[in-house]
VOGU-257157 format. One line per 4 residues: number of its first residue (from 1); their letters; for each residue x, y, z of C-alpha. Coordinates in steps of 0.2 Angstrom, whole numbers, plus 5000, padded with zeros to 4 digits. Example, Ala and Ser with C-alpha at 12.3 -4.5 7.8 and 13.67 -1.06 7.14 Angstrom:
BEGIN
1> AS> 5062,4978,5039 ~ 5068,4995,5036;
This chain:
BEGIN
1> XXXX> 5143,4920,4764 ~ 5135,4906,4756 ~ 5114,4908,4754 ~ 5104,4901,4766;
5> XXXX> 5093,4895,4752 ~ 5105,4885,4744 ~ 5110,4879,4762 ~ 5093,4873,4767;
9> XXXX> 5090,4863,4749 ~ 5109,4854,4749 ~ 5103,4850,4768 ~ 5086,4844,4765;
13> XXXX> 5093,4834,4747 ~ 5106,4824,4758 ~ 5094,4820,4773 ~ 5081,4812,4761;
17> XXXX> 5094,4800,4752 ~ 5098,4794,4772 ~ 5080,4792,4774 ~ 5082,4772,4771;
21> XXXX> 5099,4773,4779 ~ 5101,4764,4795 ~ 5106,4777,4803 ~ 5090,4789,4801;
25> XXXX> 5081,4772,4805 ~ 5090,4770,4821 ~ 5086,4787,4825 ~ 5067,4786,4823;
29> XXXX> 5068,4769,4833 ~ 5076,4779,4848 ~ 5062,4794,4848 ~ 5048,4779,4847;
33> XXXX> 5056,4774,4864 ~ 5057,4791,4870 ~ 5039,4792,4866 ~ 5033,4776,4874;
37> XXXX> 5044,4780,4890 ~ 5036,4796,4892 ~ 5019,4788,4888 ~ 5021,4777,4900;
41> XXXX> 5028,4790,4914 ~ 5013,4801,4909 ~ 4999,4787,4913 ~ 5005,4785,4929;
45> XXXX> 5007,4802,4934 ~ 4989,4805,4928 ~ 4984,4793,4944 ~ 4989,4806,4957;
49> XXXX> 4981,4821,4946 ~ 4967,4825,4960 ~ 4978,4825,4973 ~ 4991,4836,4966;
53> XXXX> 4981,4848,4953 ~ 4963,4844,4963 ~ 4950,4860,4956 ~ 4958,4867,4941;
57> XXXX> 4948,4885,4946 ~ 4956,4884,4963 ~ 4972,4879,4958 ~ 4976,4887,4941;
61> XXXX> 4994,4887,4941 ~ 4997,4868,4945 ~ 4983,4864,4931 ~ 4993,4873,4919;
65> XXXX> 5010,4867,4925 ~ 5002,4846,4924 ~ 4995,4851,4906 ~ 5013,4853,4899;
69> XXXX> 5018,4835,4910 ~ 5020,4824,4892 ~ 5030,4836,4881 ~ 5041,4839,4897;
73> XXXX> 5044,4821,4899 ~ 5050,4819,4880 ~ 5060,4832,4880 ~ 5068,4824,4897;
77> XXXX> 5070,4809,4889 ~ 5073,4814,4872 ~ 5087,4827,4877 ~ 5095,4811,4887;
81> XXXX> 5094,4801,4871 ~ 5103,4814,4862 ~ 5117,4815,4876 ~ 5119,4798,4876;
85> XXXX> 5122,4798,4855 ~ 5134,4813,4857 ~ 5144,4804,4867 ~ 5148,4790,4857;
89> XXXX> 5151,4801,4842 ~ 5134,4795,4829 ~ 5123,4808,4822 ~ 5109,4812,4829;
93> XXXX> 5102,4826,4815 ~ 5088,4819,4815 ~ 5084,4814,4831 ~ 5089,4832,4838;
97> XXXX> 5077,4841,4827 ~ 5061,4829,4831 ~ 5064,4829,4849 ~ 5067,4848,4850;
101> XXXX> 5050,4850,4840 ~ 5043,4847,4859 ~ 5046,4862,4863 ~ 5035,4869,4852;
105> XXXX> 5022,4856,4859 ~ 5028,4862,4878 ~ 5023,4881,4874 ~ 5007,4875,4863;
109> XXXX> 5002,4866,4881 ~ 5007,4880,4893 ~ 4998,4894,4882 ~ 4982,4882,4879;
113> XXXX> 4980,4880,4895 ~ 4985,4897,4904 ~ 4972,4905,4890 ~ 4955,4892,4892;
117> XXXX> 4960,4894,4913 ~ 4958,4911,4915 ~ 4947,4921,4899 ~ 4929,4914,4896;
121> XXXX> 4926,4897,4888 ~ 4921,4907,4871 ~ 4936,4918,4871 ~ 4949,4905,4878;
125> XXXX> 4942,4891,4862 ~ 4942,4904,4849 ~ 4961,4910,4852 ~ 4965,4892,4852;
129> XXXX> 4959,4889,4836 ~ 4961,4903,4827 ~ 4977,4911,4833 ~ 4987,4898,4843;
133> XXXX> 4986,4881,4836 ~ 4989,4886,4816 ~ 5004,4895,4823 ~ 5011,4880,4830;
137> XXXX> 5008,4870,4816 ~ 5017,4880,4806 ~ 5031,4884,4816 ~ 5031,4866,4818;
141> XXXX> 5032,4861,4801 ~ 5044,4873,4796 ~ 5057,4868,4811 ~ 5054,4850,4805;
145> XXXX> 5059,4852,4786 ~ 5072,4866,4793 ~ 5066,4881,4783 ~ 5064,4889,4801;
149> XXXX> 5083,4889,4802 ~ 5085,4895,4785 ~ 5072,4908,4786 ~ 5083,4915,4801;
153> XXXX> 5098,4915,4793 ~ 5090,4924,4780 ~ 5080,4937,4792 ~ 5098,4940,4800;
157> XXXX> 5106,4949,4784 ~ 5104,4969,4782 ~ 5091,4974,4770 ~ 5093,4992,4773;
161> XXXX> 5106,5002,4782 ~ 5108,5020,4786 ~ 5121,5032,4799 ~ 5106,5031,4811;
165> XXXX> 5108,5008,4811 ~ 5102,4996,4800 ~ 5085,4985,4798 ~ 5083,4967,4795;
169> XXXX> 5069,4955,4793 ~ 5072,4946,4808 ~ 5071,4963,4818 ~ 5057,4969,4811;
173> XXXX> 5046,4953,4813 ~ 5053,4951,4832 ~ 5045,4969,4833 ~ 5031,4965,4824;
177> XXXX> 5028,4949,4836 ~ 5032,4961,4851 ~ 5020,4972,4849 ~ 5005,4958,4844;
181> XXXX> 5012,4949,4860 ~ 5010,4964,4870 ~ 4990,4967,4861 ~ 4986,4948,4866;
185> XXXX> 4994,4949,4881 ~ 4985,4966,4887 ~ 4969,4957,4883 ~ 4973,4943,4894;
189> XXXX> 4980,4956,4907 ~ 4963,4966,4905 ~ 4952,4949,4908 ~ 4963,4943,4923;
193> XXXX> 4961,4960,4929 ~ 4940,4958,4928 ~ 4937,4943,4932 ~ 4951,4936,4945;
197> XXXX> 4958,4952,4953 ~ 4945,4966,4955 ~ 4932,4951,4960 ~ 4944,4952,4976;
201> XXXX> 4939,4969,4981 ~ 4925,4981,4984 ~ 4928,4989,4968 ~ 4912,4995,4957;
205> XXXX> 4910,4985,4941 ~ 4909,4998,4932 ~ 4922,5008,4936 ~ 4934,4992,4936;
209> XXXX> 4929,4992,4917 ~ 4938,5008,4916 ~ 4952,5003,4925 ~ 4954,4987,4915;
213> XXXX> 4953,4997,4897 ~ 4967,5008,4905 ~ 4979,4996,4910 ~ 4977,4988,4892;
217> XXXX> 4980,5003,4885 ~ 4995,5006,4895 ~ 5000,4987,4892 ~ 4999,4992,4872;
221> XXXX> 5010,5009,4872 ~ 5025,5000,4882 ~ 5024,4986,4869 ~ 5022,5001,4856;
225> XXXX> 5040,5007,4864 ~ 5048,4990,4866 ~ 5045,4985,4849 ~ 5052,5002,4842;
229> XXXX> 5067,4997,4854 ~ 5068,4980,4845 ~ 5074,4987,4829 ~ 5089,4992,4836;
233> XXXX> 5088,5011,4829 ~ 5102,5019,4837 ~ 5088,5033,4844 ~ 5103,5045,4848;
237> XXXX> 5105,5049,4829 ~ 5089,5051,4826 ~ 5085,5069,4839 ~ 5083,5080,4826;
241> XXXX> 5071,5070,4818 ~ 5062,5063,4835 ~ 5061,5083,4840 ~ 5051,5089,4826;
245> XXXX> 5039,5073,4826 ~ 5037,5077,4844 ~ 5033,5095,4844 ~ 5019,5091,4826;
249> XXXX> 5012,5077,4836 ~ 5011,5089,4853 ~ 5002,5102,4842 ~ 4991,5089,4835;
253> XXXX> 4988,5077,4848 ~ 4989,5089,4863 ~ 4971,5087,4868 ~ 4971,5069,4865;
257> XXXX> 4985,5067,4878 ~ 4976,5082,4890 ~ 4959,5068,4890 ~ 4969,5053,4892;
261> XXXX> 4977,5061,4906 ~ 4960,5068,4914 ~ 4955,5050,4911 ~ 4969,5043,4923;
265> XXXX> 4965,5058,4937 ~ 4949,5053,4938 ~ 4952,5037,4938 ~ 4963,5040,4953;
269> XXXX> 4954,5051,4960 ~ 4936,5043,4959 ~ 4926,5058,4962 ~ 4918,5053,4948;
273> XXXX> 4910,5035,4945 ~ 4900,5025,4933 ~ 4880,5024,4938 ~ 4881,5043,4947;
277> XXXX> 4873,5057,4944 ~ 4880,5074,4938 ~ 4878,5090,4929 ~ 4890,5094,4917;
281> XXXX> 4892,5109,4905 ~ 4874,5111,4906 ~ 4870,5092,4905 ~ 4861,5083,4921;
285> XXXX> 4864,5064,4918 ~ 4869,5046,4923 ~ 4888,5042,4920 ~ 4885,5026,4909;
289> XXXX> 4907,5026,4906 ~ 4922,5032,4911 ~ 4932,5027,4895 ~ 4953,5033,4891;
293> XXXX> 4948,5050,4880 ~ 4929,5053,4885 ~ 4916,5050,4900 ~ 4898,5044,4891;
297> XXXX> 4884,5055,4900 ~ 4866,5047,4898 ~ 4853,5061,4900 ~ 4836,5060,4906;
301> XXXX> 4826,5060,4888 ~ 4838,5047,4884 ~ 4853,5056,4874 ~ 4869,5050,4874;
305> XXXX> 4881,5065,4879 ~ 4902,5060,4877 ~ 4911,5074,4888 ~ 4930,5074,4885;
309> XXXX> 4940,5071,4902 ~ 4947,5086,4902 ~ 4931,5094,4903 ~ 4927,5084,4919;
313> XXXX> 4943,5091,4927 ~ 4945,5110,4922 ~ 4927,5114,4922 ~ 4911,5114,4937;
317> XXXX> 4902,5100,4939 ~ 4889,5095,4951 ~ 4888,5078,4959 ~ 4869,5076,4960;
321> XXXX> 4868,5057,4966 ~ 4865,5061,4984 ~ 4854,5076,4977 ~ 4838,5070,4987;
325> XXXX> 4829,5087,4990 ~ 4813,5094,4983 ~ 4812,5111,4982 ~ 4793,5117,4978;
329> XXXX> 4790,5137,4976 ~ 4770,5142,4977 ~ 4763,5160,4976 ~ 4748,5161,4986;
333> XXXX> 4734,5176,4989 ~ 4739,5190,5003 ~ 4721,5188,5008 ~ 4727,5170,5014;
337> XXXX> 4731,5164,5031 ~ 4752,5164,5030 ~ 4752,5152,5044 ~ 4737,5140,5038;
341> XXXX> 4747,5139,5022 ~ 4761,5133,5031 ~ 4752,5121,5038 ~ 4746,5114,5023;
345> XXXX> 4762,5112,5014 ~ 4769,5104,5028 ~ 4754,5091,5029 ~ 4754,5088,5011;
349> XXXX> 4773,5085,5012 ~ 4771,5073,5027 ~ 4757,5063,5020 ~ 4768,5056,5004;
353> XXXX> 4774,5039,5005 ~ 4790,5044,4999 ~ 4796,5059,5008 ~ 4807,5054,5022;
357> XXXX> 4804,5060,5042 ~ 4823,5065,5043 ~ 4826,5078,5037 ~ 4808,5083,5041;
361> XXXX> 4797,5092,5028 ~ 4800,5113,5031 ~ 4792,5131,5024 ~ 4799,5146,5021;
365> XXXX> 4791,5159,5020 ~ 4803,5169,5004 ~ 4795,5183,5003 ~ 4780,5196,4998;
369> XXXX> 4777,5197,4978 ~ 4766,5211,4968 ~ 4750,5200,4973 ~ 4758,5186,4983;
373> XXXX> 4762,5176,4997 ~ 4778,5168,4992 ~ 4780,5151,5002 ~ 4794,5136,4997;
377> XXXX> 4793,5119,5004 ~ 4808,5109,5005 ~ 4807,5091,5009 ~ 4818,5074,5005;
381> XXXX> 4817,5058,4997 ~ 4826,5040,5000 ~ 4832,5037,4984 ~ 4835,5051,4969;
385> XXXX> 4825,5041,4955 ~ 4810,5045,4965 ~ 4814,5064,4965 ~ 4805,5069,4949;
389> XXXX> 4788,5059,4952 ~ 4787,5064,4970 ~ 4787,5082,4965 ~ 4775,5080,4952;
393> XXXX> 4763,5070,4963 ~ 4767,5086,4977 ~ 4762,5097,4964 ~ 4746,5089,4963;
397> XXXX> 4741,5087,4981 ~ 4743,5106,4981 ~ 4733,5111,4969 ~ 4719,5098,4976;
401> XXXX> 4722,5102,4994 ~ 4722,5122,4989 ~ 4705,5122,4980 ~ 4698,5113,4995;
405> XXXX> 4703,5126,5008 ~ 4698,5139,4995 ~ 4715,5148,4995 ~ 4718,5157,4979;
409> XXXX> 4733,5156,4971 ~ 4734,5171,4959 ~ 4744,5173,4944 ~ 4751,5188,4937;
413> XXXX> 4739,5199,4929 ~ 4741,5213,4916 ~ 4727,5226,4910 ~ 4727,5233,4893;
417> XXXX> 4717,5250,4889 ~ 4710,5252,4873 ~ 4709,5270,4869 ~ 4699,5275,4851;
421> XXXX> 4700,5292,4844 ~ 4713,5308,4846 ~ 4713,5315,4861 ~ 4715,5333,4850;
425> XXXX> 4718,5340,4835 ~ 4737,5340,4834 ~ 4738,5321,4837 ~ 4728,5319,4821;
429> XXXX> 4737,5312,4807 ~ 4740,5323,4792 ~ 4731,5319,4776 ~ 4741,5317,4759;
433> X> 4733,5334,4750;
């Protein structure tokens, strides 16, 4: 088998020697005519841009297709010229290589316009300049000089063989390209999901971020599987190895898998949502984010608590989002009139501006204490955020009102009797003598 690099070098020298020949010059003239014809048609079609495309933000598919019209026209006229060359029996190697270069330009136009239309401006510009443009430029140069074909011929030769299959550079590069492509596609899908799909629904924005994260994770997992399959390994022969790895990974990552599955269940059921108040594992606060592995809870003192998703599935949690009730316990002296105390508590609650009328405030005579009558005041506020401040204000008002009406709130008293001396001689301490 001929070395692909030697074959490429010989072909390059042969084409270089023919640069001044009339055959190459004729092909270049034909290419110029093709480009001029495509440009003329492109300028004519540009006059109908507004009527066919309209607003690019509304007709995104048309805008994407419109951006590829020039390289499409070049390919159309170029392959027409190549068919004429082939029918006449004249050589067309140079013309074919230059015309096929526009397949790269067509792909660049479609991808660049898609990224521009679907992603934010800054992110789209960064992807085009740092990734797409250099990639297309390198591939285009390699194609023109014939190195791309030589690289592919070299890459298809196996470099490692075993009973379970063989590896070639082409398979490895293809698998890597698939993995990178799915990774980029996952980011693109996340942006499309957030910008175009979810705004058409009534999904909560914070919950949408979590859903988009799971979509991105799923695409990456699928891409990884395709990359492994592309390597061409005969997985049936790797059953023992895969089984051993599965058991090891199962023991090592079982908590991670439980948390990921827990996050999917939370997202599907929708019981736990961002910006809602929950009491979880003796921690109370606002759910900030539901991630792939864990959920972030912001407590009332500002601390961030990271809770594994599996705990939200297996443990008891309390949804405090609609908990707008205020409960205040108070004990008064047994000399006070219980009915008067009940009336004062109702007036204190009703007079506060944040306490709602429905449900109405209520008072319960709980029990007889050791030296008190024990009462409980129940009332509701309109918003969960008003609970703490309203509870504090009601306690201030309660103390002031009881003081004005001479109602005592006794506290538990403990009497301590000190006895001096010893009551009899037998309890006196023995002297060391």
